[in-house]
VONU-313866 format. One record per residue (C-alpha): y negated, z negated, x; residue in three letters; residue number from 1. Coordinates in Angstrom, 3 decimals. Layout:
// residues N
+----------+----------+----------+-----+-----+
|        y |        z |        x | res |   n |
+----------+----------+----------+-----+-----+
|        Y |        Z |        X | Ala | NUM |
...
+----------+----------+----------+-----+-----+
// end
This chain:
// residues 403
+----------+----------+----------+-----+-----+
|        y |        z |        x | res |   n |
+----------+----------+----------+-----+-----+
|  -41.312 |   17.985 |  -19.532 | Met |   1 |
|  -40.698 |   17.605 |  -23.199 | Ser |   2 |
|  -38.028 |   19.619 |  -25.140 | Glu |   3 |
|  -41.123 |   21.210 |  -26.682 | Thr |   4 |
|  -42.848 |   22.205 |  -23.575 | Asp |   5 |
|  -39.784 |   23.992 |  -22.045 | Ala |   6 |
|  -40.201 |   27.900 |  -21.831 | Pro |   7 |
|  -38.272 |   29.889 |  -23.852 | Gly |   8 |
|  -36.828 |   28.014 |  -26.200 | Leu |   9 |
|  -35.480 |   29.022 |  -29.376 | Pro |  10 |
|  -36.432 |   27.376 |  -32.545 | Glu |  11 |
|  -33.504 |   25.451 |  -34.451 | Pro |  12 |
|  -32.883 |   28.593 |  -36.698 | Gln |  13 |
|  -32.612 |   31.089 |  -33.972 | Asp |  14 |
|  -29.685 |   28.965 |  -32.317 | Leu |  15 |
|  -27.279 |   31.229 |  -34.194 | Arg |  16 |
|  -28.219 |   34.379 |  -32.727 | Ala |  17 |
|  -28.096 |   33.054 |  -29.155 | Val |  18 |
|  -24.972 |   34.240 |  -27.352 | Ser |  19 |
|  -22.821 |   31.664 |  -25.764 | Ala |  20 |
|  -23.991 |   32.155 |  -22.230 | Ser |  21 |
|  -27.622 |   32.082 |  -23.554 | Glu |  22 |
|  -27.129 |   29.008 |  -24.910 | Gly |  23 |
|  -25.539 |   27.188 |  -22.072 | Leu |  24 |
|  -28.517 |   28.781 |  -19.782 | Glu |  25 |
|  -30.533 |   27.062 |  -22.451 | Leu |  26 |
|  -28.822 |   23.517 |  -21.898 | Leu |  27 |
|  -29.821 |   23.552 |  -18.571 | Met |  28 |
|  -32.837 |   23.388 |  -18.864 | Ala |  29 |
|  -35.040 |   20.364 |  -17.874 | Pro |  30 |
|  -34.794 |   17.263 |  -20.692 | Gln |  31 |
|  -36.348 |   13.784 |  -20.958 | Arg |  32 |
|  -34.631 |   10.577 |  -18.895 | Ala |  33 |
|  -32.120 |    8.951 |  -20.752 | Val |  34 |
|  -30.940 |    6.159 |  -19.213 | His |  35 |
|  -28.507 |    6.170 |  -15.993 | Asp |  36 |
|  -27.774 |   10.024 |  -16.613 | Gly |  37 |
|  -31.182 |   11.534 |  -15.747 | Gly |  38 |
|  -33.236 |   13.734 |  -17.237 | Pro |  39 |
|  -30.734 |   16.555 |  -17.115 | Glu |  40 |
|  -28.610 |   14.643 |  -19.245 | Met |  41 |
|  -27.648 |   15.992 |  -23.053 | Ile |  42 |
|  -28.126 |   13.336 |  -25.889 | Gln |  43 |
|  -28.037 |   13.858 |  -29.607 | Leu |  44 |
|  -27.802 |   10.132 |  -30.529 | Leu |  45 |
|  -29.714 |    6.753 |  -28.496 | Thr |  46 |
|  -27.503 |    3.874 |  -28.153 | Pro |  47 |
|  -29.185 |    2.357 |  -31.355 | Glu |  48 |
|  -28.061 |    5.217 |  -33.353 | Gly |  49 |
|  -31.073 |    7.015 |  -33.781 | Gln |  50 |
|  -30.951 |   11.047 |  -33.712 | Arg |  51 |
|  -32.368 |   12.823 |  -30.948 | Val |  52 |
|  -33.548 |   16.469 |  -32.458 | Pro |  53 |
|  -32.293 |   19.354 |  -30.588 | Ser |  54 |
|  -33.034 |   23.077 |  -31.120 | Ser |  55 |
|  -30.068 |   23.918 |  -28.922 | Arg |  56 |
|  -27.070 |   22.019 |  -30.695 | Leu |  57 |
|  -28.633 |   20.856 |  -34.021 | Asp |  58 |
|  -26.910 |   24.224 |  -35.649 | Ala |  59 |
|  -23.649 |   23.260 |  -34.418 | Ile |  60 |
|  -23.558 |   19.520 |  -35.517 | Val |  61 |
|  -25.282 |   21.087 |  -39.046 | Asp |  62 |
|  -22.399 |   22.861 |  -39.414 | Glu |  63 |
|  -20.329 |   19.713 |  -39.579 | Leu |  64 |
|  -19.425 |   18.502 |  -43.045 | Thr |  65 |
|  -19.820 |   14.688 |  -43.995 | Asp |  66 |
|  -15.901 |   14.320 |  -44.169 | Glu |  67 |
|  -15.775 |   15.392 |  -40.675 | Glu |  68 |
|  -17.966 |   12.991 |  -39.179 | Leu |  69 |
|  -16.802 |   10.193 |  -41.033 | Arg |  70 |
|  -13.409 |   11.778 |  -39.533 | Gly |  71 |
|  -14.627 |   11.624 |  -35.719 | Phe |  72 |
|  -15.728 |    7.953 |  -36.500 | Tyr |  73 |
|  -12.152 |    6.843 |  -37.575 | Arg |  74 |
|  -10.427 |    9.199 |  -34.391 | Asp |  75 |
|  -13.112 |    6.487 |  -32.495 | Leu |  76 |
|  -11.890 |    3.412 |  -34.116 | Val |  77 |
|   -8.186 |    4.118 |  -34.709 | Leu |  78 |
|   -7.788 |    5.470 |  -30.976 | Ile |  79 |
|   -9.403 |    2.021 |  -29.613 | Arg |  80 |
|   -6.960 |    0.015 |  -31.315 | Arg |  81 |
|   -4.225 |    2.008 |  -30.699 | Val |  82 |
|   -5.223 |    1.920 |  -26.713 | Asp |  83 |
|   -5.790 |   -2.452 |  -27.433 | Ala |  84 |
|   -2.224 |   -2.598 |  -29.036 | Glu |  85 |
|   -0.614 |   -0.708 |  -25.944 | Ala |  86 |
|   -2.618 |   -2.804 |  -23.428 | Thr |  87 |
|   -1.188 |   -5.877 |  -24.992 | Ala |  88 |
|    2.327 |   -4.758 |  -24.908 | Leu |  89 |
|    2.146 |   -4.040 |  -21.693 | Gln |  90 |
|    0.547 |   -7.586 |  -20.723 | Arg |  91 |
|    4.207 |   -8.838 |  -22.563 | Gln |  92 |
|    6.195 |   -6.617 |  -20.047 | Gly |  93 |
|    6.593 |   -4.162 |  -23.337 | Glu |  94 |
|    5.546 |   -1.449 |  -21.205 | Leu |  95 |
|    5.579 |   -0.829 |  -17.434 | Gly |  96 |
|    1.994 |   -0.079 |  -17.018 | Ile |  97 |
|   -1.223 |    1.342 |  -19.161 | Trp |  98 |
|   -4.393 |    3.286 |  -18.651 | Ala |  99 |
|   -7.107 |    2.185 |  -20.923 | Ser | 100 |
|   -9.703 |    4.359 |  -22.272 | Leu | 101 |
|  -11.841 |    1.641 |  -23.610 | Leu | 102 |
|  -15.627 |    3.116 |  -23.666 | Gly | 103 |
|  -14.424 |    6.707 |  -23.256 | Gln | 104 |
|  -13.403 |    7.461 |  -27.029 | Glu | 105 |
|  -16.416 |    9.509 |  -27.632 | Ala | 106 |
|  -16.041 |   11.937 |  -24.242 | Ala | 107 |
|  -12.259 |   12.404 |  -25.628 | Gln | 108 |
|  -12.816 |   12.444 |  -29.261 | Val | 109 |
|  -15.742 |   15.070 |  -29.314 | Gly | 110 |
|  -14.077 |   17.263 |  -26.583 | Ser | 111 |
|  -10.656 |   17.231 |  -28.505 | Gly | 112 |
|  -12.073 |   18.100 |  -32.126 | Arg | 113 |
|  -14.167 |   21.005 |  -30.551 | Ala | 114 |
|  -11.038 |   22.621 |  -29.443 | Leu | 115 |
|   -9.565 |   24.758 |  -31.633 | Arg | 116 |
|   -5.823 |   25.337 |  -32.783 | Pro | 117 |
|   -5.017 |   27.973 |  -30.093 | Gln | 118 |
|   -6.805 |   26.745 |  -27.194 | Asp | 119 |
|   -4.576 |   24.664 |  -24.666 | Tyr | 120 |
|   -5.267 |   21.237 |  -23.251 | Ala | 121 |
|   -4.564 |   20.238 |  -19.851 | Phe | 122 |
|   -4.877 |   15.833 |  -19.655 | Pro | 123 |
|   -4.735 |   13.336 |  -16.856 | Thr | 124 |
|   -2.804 |   10.162 |  -17.600 | Tyr | 125 |
|   -5.958 |    8.306 |  -19.845 | Arg | 126 |
|   -6.744 |   11.286 |  -22.460 | Glu | 127 |
|   -5.108 |    9.219 |  -25.220 | His | 128 |
|   -8.241 |    9.828 |  -27.876 | Gly | 129 |
|   -7.627 |   13.936 |  -27.350 | Val | 130 |
|   -3.951 |   13.804 |  -27.385 | Ala | 131 |
|   -4.900 |   12.236 |  -31.149 | Trp | 132 |
|   -7.085 |   14.518 |  -31.868 | Cys | 133 |
|   -4.273 |   17.590 |  -30.676 | Arg | 134 |
|   -1.860 |   15.907 |  -33.497 | Gly | 135 |
|    0.149 |   13.850 |  -30.844 | Leu | 136 |
|    1.823 |   10.607 |  -32.350 | Asp | 137 |
|    0.728 |    7.481 |  -30.729 | Pro | 138 |
|    4.347 |    6.742 |  -30.000 | Leu | 139 |
|    5.034 |    9.534 |  -27.895 | Asn | 140 |
|    2.503 |    7.981 |  -25.216 | Leu | 141 |
|    3.717 |    4.531 |  -25.519 | Leu | 142 |
|    7.316 |    5.950 |  -25.023 | Gly | 143 |
|    6.205 |    7.584 |  -21.954 | Leu | 144 |
|    4.508 |    4.517 |  -20.197 | Phe | 145 |
|    8.181 |    2.461 |  -21.252 | Arg | 146 |
|    9.880 |    4.336 |  -19.627 | Gly | 147 |
|   12.202 |    6.028 |  -21.752 | Val | 148 |
|   11.488 |    9.878 |  -22.095 | Thr | 149 |
|   11.164 |   12.386 |  -19.562 | His | 150 |
|    7.900 |   12.915 |  -20.582 | Gly | 151 |
|    7.284 |   12.088 |  -24.047 | Gly | 152 |
|    6.549 |   15.230 |  -26.234 | Trp | 153 |
|    7.104 |   19.358 |  -26.289 | Asp | 154 |
|    3.413 |   20.399 |  -24.699 | Pro | 155 |
|    3.413 |   23.873 |  -26.957 | Asn | 156 |
|    4.236 |   21.990 |  -30.226 | Glu | 157 |
|    0.336 |   21.130 |  -30.334 | His | 158 |
|   -0.973 |   23.109 |  -27.391 | Asn | 159 |
|   -0.931 |   19.493 |  -25.372 | Phe | 160 |
|    0.361 |   19.359 |  -21.505 | His | 161 |
|    2.117 |   16.237 |  -20.382 | Leu | 162 |
|    0.450 |   13.910 |  -18.860 | Tyr | 163 |
|   -0.335 |   14.601 |  -15.401 | Thr | 164 |
|   -0.181 |   11.207 |  -12.832 | Ile | 165 |
|   -0.984 |   13.398 |   -9.488 | Val | 166 |
|   -4.822 |   12.865 |   -9.792 | Ile | 167 |
|   -6.365 |   16.634 |  -10.042 | Gly | 168 |
|   -3.441 |   18.824 |   -9.945 | Ala | 169 |
|   -3.798 |   19.521 |  -13.519 | Gln | 170 |
|   -6.714 |   21.401 |  -12.903 | Thr | 171 |
|   -5.177 |   23.806 |  -11.076 | Leu | 172 |
|   -2.049 |   23.998 |  -13.599 | His | 173 |
|   -4.887 |   24.960 |  -16.234 | Ala | 174 |
|   -6.548 |   27.677 |  -14.418 | Thr | 175 |
|   -3.566 |   29.169 |  -13.788 | Gly | 176 |
|   -3.002 |   29.454 |  -16.996 | Tyr | 177 |
|   -6.413 |   30.342 |  -18.027 | Ala | 178 |
|   -5.908 |   33.750 |  -15.658 | Met | 179 |
|   -2.799 |   34.150 |  -17.630 | Gly | 180 |
|   -4.369 |   34.094 |  -20.701 | Val | 181 |
|   -6.909 |   36.427 |  -19.593 | Ala | 182 |
|   -4.569 |   38.860 |  -18.560 | Lys | 183 |
|   -2.401 |   38.768 |  -22.001 | Asp | 184 |
|   -6.120 |   39.523 |  -23.197 | Gly | 185 |
|   -6.537 |   36.750 |  -25.314 | Asp | 186 |
|  -10.098 |   36.389 |  -24.632 | Val | 187 |
|  -13.322 |   38.422 |  -25.600 | Gly | 188 |
|  -11.502 |   40.268 |  -28.508 | Thr | 189 |
|  -13.865 |   38.995 |  -31.075 | Gly | 190 |
|  -11.025 |   37.129 |  -33.149 | Asp | 191 |
|  -11.545 |   33.848 |  -33.814 | Pro | 192 |
|   -8.006 |   33.083 |  -34.621 | Asp | 193 |
|   -6.778 |   35.334 |  -31.282 | Arg | 194 |
|   -9.860 |   33.766 |  -28.944 | Asp | 195 |
|   -8.184 |   31.069 |  -26.452 | Met | 196 |
|   -9.961 |   28.791 |  -23.647 | Ala | 197 |
|   -8.796 |   26.593 |  -21.712 | Val | 198 |
|   -9.693 |   22.642 |  -21.084 | Ile | 199 |
|   -8.898 |   21.059 |  -17.958 | Ala | 200 |
|   -9.475 |   16.789 |  -18.038 | Tyr | 201 |
|   -9.985 |   14.877 |  -14.771 | Phe | 202 |
|  -12.308 |   11.835 |  -13.769 | Gly | 203 |
|  -14.635 |   11.431 |  -11.487 | Asp | 204 |
|  -12.063 |   10.356 |   -8.774 | Gly | 205 |
|  -10.608 |   13.674 |   -9.092 | Ala | 206 |
|  -13.351 |   15.732 |   -7.753 | Thr | 207 |
|  -12.760 |   14.780 |   -4.131 | Ser | 208 |
|   -9.573 |   15.943 |   -4.498 | Gln | 209 |
|   -9.039 |   19.336 |   -2.664 | Gly | 210 |
|   -6.967 |   20.702 |   -6.033 | Asp | 211 |
|  -10.271 |   20.134 |   -7.998 | Val | 212 |
|  -11.846 |   21.951 |   -5.702 | Ser | 213 |
|   -9.590 |   24.910 |   -5.347 | Glu | 214 |
|   -9.352 |   25.305 |   -9.226 | Ser | 215 |
|  -13.079 |   25.883 |   -9.429 | Phe | 216 |
|  -12.678 |   28.690 |   -6.841 | Gly | 217 |
|   -9.864 |   30.597 |   -8.370 | Phe | 218 |
|  -11.675 |   29.872 |  -11.790 | Ala | 219 |
|  -14.627 |   31.079 |  -11.004 | Gly | 220 |
|  -13.304 |   33.839 |   -8.895 | Val | 221 |
|  -11.076 |   35.284 |  -11.740 | His | 222 |
|  -13.811 |   34.404 |  -14.737 | Asn | 223 |
|  -11.095 |   32.787 |  -16.113 | Ala | 224 |
|  -11.420 |   31.025 |  -19.895 | Pro | 225 |
|  -11.355 |   27.489 |  -19.185 | Ile | 226 |
|  -13.666 |   24.337 |  -19.568 | Val | 227 |
|  -13.327 |   21.903 |  -16.521 | Phe | 228 |
|  -14.313 |   18.680 |  -18.846 | Phe | 229 |
|  -15.144 |   15.642 |  -16.454 | Cys | 230 |
|  -15.399 |   12.371 |  -17.990 | Gln | 231 |
|  -17.471 |   10.083 |  -14.726 | Asn | 232 |
|  -16.800 |    6.741 |  -16.137 | Asn | 233 |
|  -18.944 |    5.675 |  -12.894 | Gln | 234 |
|  -15.297 |    4.559 |  -10.887 | Trp | 235 |
|  -12.986 |    6.012 |   -8.878 | Ala | 236 |
|  -10.717 |    3.164 |   -9.589 | Ile | 237 |
|  -12.483 |    0.459 |   -7.053 | Ser | 238 |
|  -14.798 |    3.508 |   -5.650 | Glu | 239 |
|  -18.129 |    4.006 |   -7.066 | Pro | 240 |
|  -19.403 |    7.349 |   -7.505 | Asn | 241 |
|  -22.477 |    7.099 |   -4.699 | Tyr | 242 |
|  -19.518 |    6.475 |   -2.225 | Arg | 243 |
|  -17.943 |   10.057 |   -3.139 | Gln | 244 |
|  -21.001 |   12.928 |   -3.255 | Thr | 245 |
|  -24.337 |   13.173 |   -2.936 | Arg | 246 |
|  -25.110 |   15.457 |   -5.629 | Val | 247 |
|  -24.521 |   15.120 |   -9.548 | Pro | 248 |
|  -21.375 |   15.932 |  -10.346 | Leu | 249 |
|  -22.065 |   18.717 |  -12.944 | Tyr | 250 |
|  -24.372 |   20.393 |  -10.205 | Lys | 251 |
|  -21.115 |   21.675 |   -8.029 | Arg | 252 |
|  -20.324 |   24.124 |  -10.481 | Ala | 253 |
|  -22.724 |   26.482 |   -8.974 | Ser | 254 |
|  -21.499 |   26.310 |   -5.712 | Gly | 255 |
|  -18.459 |   28.430 |   -7.520 | Phe | 256 |
|  -20.705 |   30.378 |   -9.448 | Gly | 257 |
|  -20.659 |   29.064 |  -13.359 | Phe | 258 |
|  -22.044 |   26.295 |  -15.012 | Pro | 259 |
|  -22.475 |   22.884 |  -15.178 | Gly | 260 |
|  -23.879 |   20.441 |  -17.574 | Leu | 261 |
|  -24.055 |   16.679 |  -17.957 | Arg | 262 |
|  -23.939 |   15.056 |  -21.100 | Val | 263 |
|  -24.612 |   11.736 |  -22.604 | Asp | 264 |
|  -19.923 |   10.591 |  -23.016 | Gly | 265 |
|  -20.709 |    8.131 |  -25.188 | Asn | 266 |
|  -22.319 |   10.167 |  -27.982 | Asp | 267 |
|  -20.087 |   11.818 |  -29.794 | Val | 268 |
|  -21.792 |   14.279 |  -31.140 | Leu | 269 |
|  -23.434 |   15.532 |  -27.861 | Ala | 270 |
|  -20.285 |   15.905 |  -26.421 | Val | 271 |
|  -18.677 |   17.552 |  -29.657 | Tyr | 272 |
|  -21.439 |   20.375 |  -29.300 | Ala | 273 |
|  -21.849 |   20.961 |  -25.823 | Val | 274 |
|  -18.365 |   21.357 |  -25.718 | Thr | 275 |
|  -18.134 |   23.735 |  -28.559 | His | 276 |
|  -20.290 |   25.773 |  -26.857 | Leu | 277 |
|  -18.643 |   25.597 |  -23.138 | Ala | 278 |
|  -15.442 |   26.448 |  -24.917 | Leu | 279 |
|  -17.073 |   29.333 |  -27.066 | Asp | 280 |
|  -19.099 |   30.637 |  -23.787 | His | 281 |
|  -15.029 |   30.248 |  -22.023 | Ala | 282 |
|  -13.636 |   32.038 |  -25.063 | Arg | 283 |
|  -16.126 |   35.302 |  -25.214 | Ser | 284 |
|  -14.958 |   36.269 |  -21.970 | Gly | 285 |
|  -17.582 |   35.112 |  -19.429 | Gln | 286 |
|  -15.683 |   32.514 |  -17.028 | Gly | 287 |
|  -16.054 |   29.013 |  -16.587 | Pro | 288 |
|  -18.204 |   25.865 |  -17.388 | Val | 289 |
|  -17.954 |   22.489 |  -15.933 | Leu | 290 |
|  -18.740 |   19.674 |  -18.054 | Val | 291 |
|  -20.080 |   15.755 |  -16.848 | Glu | 292 |
|  -19.693 |   13.375 |  -19.483 | Ala | 293 |
|  -21.236 |   10.379 |  -17.997 | Phe | 294 |
|  -19.617 |    7.693 |  -19.379 | Thr | 295 |
|  -18.386 |    4.337 |  -18.597 | Tyr | 296 |
|  -14.586 |    2.664 |  -18.547 | Arg | 297 |
|  -15.160 |   -0.564 |  -19.417 | Met | 298 |
|  -11.702 |   -1.804 |  -18.638 | Gly | 299 |
|   -9.417 |   -2.171 |  -16.063 | Ala | 300 |
|   -8.418 |    1.114 |  -14.000 | His | 301 |
|   -4.645 |    0.487 |  -15.353 | Thr | 302 |
|   -3.239 |   -2.734 |  -16.469 | Thr | 303 |
|   -2.123 |   -3.243 |  -12.506 | Ser | 304 |
|   -6.160 |   -3.527 |  -11.437 | Asp | 305 |
|   -8.489 |   -6.572 |  -11.654 | Asp | 306 |
|  -12.014 |   -4.536 |  -11.860 | Pro | 307 |
|  -13.713 |   -8.231 |  -11.331 | Thr | 308 |
|  -12.974 |   -7.303 |   -7.698 | Lys | 309 |
|  -15.486 |   -4.662 |   -7.357 | Tyr | 310 |
|  -17.994 |   -4.295 |   -9.788 | Arg | 311 |
|  -20.413 |   -7.188 |  -11.523 | Val | 312 |
|  -20.397 |   -8.037 |  -14.909 | Ser | 313 |
|  -23.545 |   -7.378 |  -15.629 | Ala | 314 |
|  -23.178 |   -3.818 |  -15.373 | Glu | 315 |
|  -20.195 |   -4.645 |  -17.948 | Val | 316 |
|  -22.563 |   -6.298 |  -20.195 | Glu | 317 |
|  -25.140 |   -2.882 |  -19.609 | Val | 318 |
|  -22.852 |   -0.830 |  -20.807 | Trp | 319 |
|  -21.494 |   -2.596 |  -23.892 | Lys | 320 |
|  -25.175 |   -1.855 |  -25.817 | His | 321 |
|  -24.086 |    1.881 |  -25.075 | Arg | 322 |
|  -20.952 |    1.417 |  -26.789 | Asp | 323 |
|  -19.853 |    5.179 |  -28.434 | Pro | 324 |
|  -18.279 |    3.557 |  -31.632 | Ile | 325 |
|  -21.242 |    1.221 |  -32.868 | Leu | 326 |
|  -24.064 |    4.182 |  -31.765 | Arg | 327 |
|  -22.070 |    6.360 |  -34.236 | Phe | 328 |
|  -21.439 |    3.772 |  -37.063 | Lys | 329 |
|  -25.176 |    3.118 |  -37.039 | Ala | 330 |
|  -25.931 |    6.720 |  -37.562 | Trp | 331 |
|  -23.338 |    6.942 |  -39.965 | Leu | 332 |
|  -24.818 |    4.013 |  -41.818 | Ala | 333 |
|  -28.538 |    5.293 |  -41.285 | His | 334 |
|  -28.101 |    8.473 |  -42.806 | Glu | 335 |
|  -26.106 |    7.752 |  -45.797 | Gly | 336 |
|  -23.017 |    9.720 |  -44.577 | Lys | 337 |
|  -20.446 |    6.457 |  -44.759 | Ala | 338 |
|  -20.768 |    2.818 |  -46.316 | Asp | 339 |
|  -19.409 |   -0.774 |  -45.780 | Gly | 340 |
|  -16.185 |   -0.043 |  -47.874 | Glu | 341 |
|  -15.573 |    3.153 |  -45.456 | Phe | 342 |
|  -15.690 |    1.174 |  -42.624 | Phe | 343 |
|  -13.661 |   -1.306 |  -43.945 | Asp | 344 |
|  -10.816 |    0.830 |  -45.139 | Gln | 345 |
|  -10.834 |    2.255 |  -41.354 | Val | 346 |
|  -10.289 |   -1.320 |  -39.318 | Asp | 347 |
|   -7.612 |   -1.831 |  -42.470 | Arg | 348 |
|   -6.019 |    1.699 |  -41.477 | Glu | 349 |
|   -6.193 |    0.895 |  -37.792 | Ala | 350 |
|   -4.383 |   -2.654 |  -38.142 | Glu | 351 |
|   -1.627 |   -0.943 |  -39.955 | Gln | 352 |
|   -1.714 |    1.596 |  -37.230 | Leu | 353 |
|   -1.650 |   -0.963 |  -34.706 | Ala | 354 |
|    1.686 |   -2.498 |  -36.074 | Thr | 355 |
|    3.246 |    0.797 |  -36.415 | Arg | 356 |
|    2.891 |    1.340 |  -33.021 | Val | 357 |
|    4.167 |   -2.307 |  -31.820 | Arg | 358 |
|    7.186 |   -1.833 |  -34.276 | Glu | 359 |
|    7.840 |    1.688 |  -32.875 | Gly | 360 |
|    7.364 |    0.895 |  -28.925 | Cys | 361 |
|    9.489 |   -2.972 |  -29.427 | Leu | 362 |
|   12.106 |   -0.176 |  -31.650 | Ala | 363 |
|   12.587 |    2.338 |  -28.912 | Met | 364 |
|   15.984 |    2.418 |  -27.628 | Pro | 365 |
|   16.745 |    2.661 |  -23.724 | Asp | 366 |
|   18.689 |    5.608 |  -22.282 | Pro | 367 |
|   21.396 |    5.982 |  -20.194 | Ala | 368 |
|   20.922 |    5.081 |  -16.675 | Gly | 369 |
|   22.296 |    8.616 |  -15.692 | Thr | 370 |
|   19.727 |   10.537 |  -17.666 | Glu | 371 |
|   18.003 |   10.495 |  -14.811 | Met | 372 |
|   20.140 |   12.785 |  -13.087 | Phe | 373 |
|   20.413 |   15.263 |  -15.912 | Asp | 374 |
|   17.305 |   17.252 |  -15.976 | His | 375 |
|   16.955 |   18.011 |  -12.023 | Val | 376 |
|   18.692 |   20.689 |  -11.941 | Tyr | 377 |
|   19.225 |   23.888 |  -14.638 | Val | 378 |
|   22.905 |   23.891 |  -13.228 | Glu | 379 |
|   24.897 |   21.521 |  -12.257 | Pro | 380 |
|   24.420 |   20.343 |   -8.284 | His | 381 |
|   26.784 |   19.370 |   -5.999 | Pro | 382 |
|   24.274 |   16.459 |   -4.538 | Leu | 383 |
|   23.386 |   15.372 |   -8.126 | Ile | 384 |
|   27.237 |   15.074 |   -8.983 | Asp | 385 |
|   27.514 |   13.024 |   -6.071 | Lys | 386 |
|   24.444 |   10.872 |   -6.808 | Glu | 387 |
|   25.297 |   10.356 |   -9.969 | Arg | 388 |
|   28.693 |    9.437 |   -9.069 | Ala | 389 |
|   27.574 |    6.839 |   -6.613 | Glu | 390 |
|   25.161 |    5.417 |   -9.103 | Phe | 391 |
|   28.443 |    4.952 |  -11.740 | Leu | 392 |
|   29.911 |    3.091 |   -8.846 | Ala | 393 |
|   27.541 |    0.550 |   -8.042 | Tyr | 394 |
|   26.740 |   -0.120 |  -11.976 | His | 395 |
|   30.884 |   -0.621 |  -11.890 | Ala | 396 |
|   30.629 |   -3.324 |   -9.120 | Ser | 397 |
|   28.972 |   -5.441 |  -10.784 | Phe | 398 |
|   31.129 |   -5.436 |  -13.905 | Glu | 399 |
|   34.337 |   -6.078 |  -11.351 | Glu | 400 |
|   32.615 |   -8.877 |   -9.948 | Ala | 401 |
|   32.073 |  -10.773 |  -13.293 | His | 402 |
|   35.645 |   -9.318 |  -14.608 | Ser | 403 |
+----------+----------+----------+-----+-----+
// end
C-alpha cells in the first residue's frame, strides 16, 4: 500500500492540527518496503540521500533551520571522530575498554536532539552521541573507561544519567523516574518549559532481559511519560536477532498497552522526527512509546570483542552503503544547505577535537588507590575501615621489600 493510498492520512498542512496520540497512530500505518526494515519502517532519507516525503513527519522536519540541519551533520562527524580516537586509545593501553557507536550515530544524534532541556535521559554504556547532544565533554566519558573517576559526571547537570553497565537495568530506573515526574505534575500541563519526558536507551539484546519487560509493564499500567528507545543494531554481542525474538521488537509494545514504532536508525531526519513526536506524546500525558531504531553496529561490541568470529564481512559491507553520515551529507549538498567549505571545516574541527581528547585523556591524573573506599557508605563503616587498612598494609609491604 502506498502512502497516498493509506486511509485517513492527513495532508502535510494538516499535521500541526493532529494530536500527538493521533500522529503516532498514523505513523503505525503500513508503509512501503525499505531494505531489511520491512514495510513498517519509517524513513525520510534513502541510503543514497534522496528525500522520502511523509505527510506525517514533513512538518516536524520543515521546522528545522538550515543551521540546525548543519548542526546535525557536525554532531554526527564529531562524535564518530571521538569514537575512533577512543578506540585507538584503548588499543594503545590508555583505556581499559571502549564500546564503539560506529554506525549508530544517526540513532543517537537524531533522538538526542529531539530532547528538551528538562527531559531526562537514561543511557546504556554506548550512548556517546546522546551524551554529546546533552552537552557532556567527551573527556568525561573517557575518564570513566580509563578508570579514573567514580562515574564521570553529575547526572543532574545535563539531565543525563550515568552510564549503566548492567544490561537493561536503566529501563527500570527510567520508568521509576518517569512515574515520579507524573506524580510531581510535570506532565500534560501544556507548558512547553515544564512538561517533561524521560527517554531510556537500550539495545536489542536487552529486550531479552526481564528488567525491560518489567519496565514496560510498570510504564504501561502507570501511564508513565517515557519513551523506550531501542537501538536494534542486529547483534547482542554475538547473538543475532532471530535467536532472541520471533516478532519485530517494536511490536512488543502492543502487549503492554502502548504504541510501538520502527524507524530507520541510520536516517537522522526520521529518527529526529519520530522521537520528537513520541516525546510529545509522553509529555502530554498520553503514556509510553517504544521506538525501535533499526540500525547496525559496524564495529565490535566492545574492544574486547572480535566480530569476525560470528558474522560475515559481506553483511558489514551491505551496511556500509547505508552509512548515516554519507546519506545525510549527500542530502545536505543536493539541497544546497551546505557546501564543500562547510564539510571541510567540520573535518578540521573533528581533528582538533580528537587531539584535545587524546591529550586530555593522557593528562588525566591517576587516583589514589584508597579512593575506592571513600564513597561506599555515607558514614564511617568498620568493615570499610578494615579493608582500607589491609589495602594500605599490602602496598606498604612492597615498599619494605625494596627498601
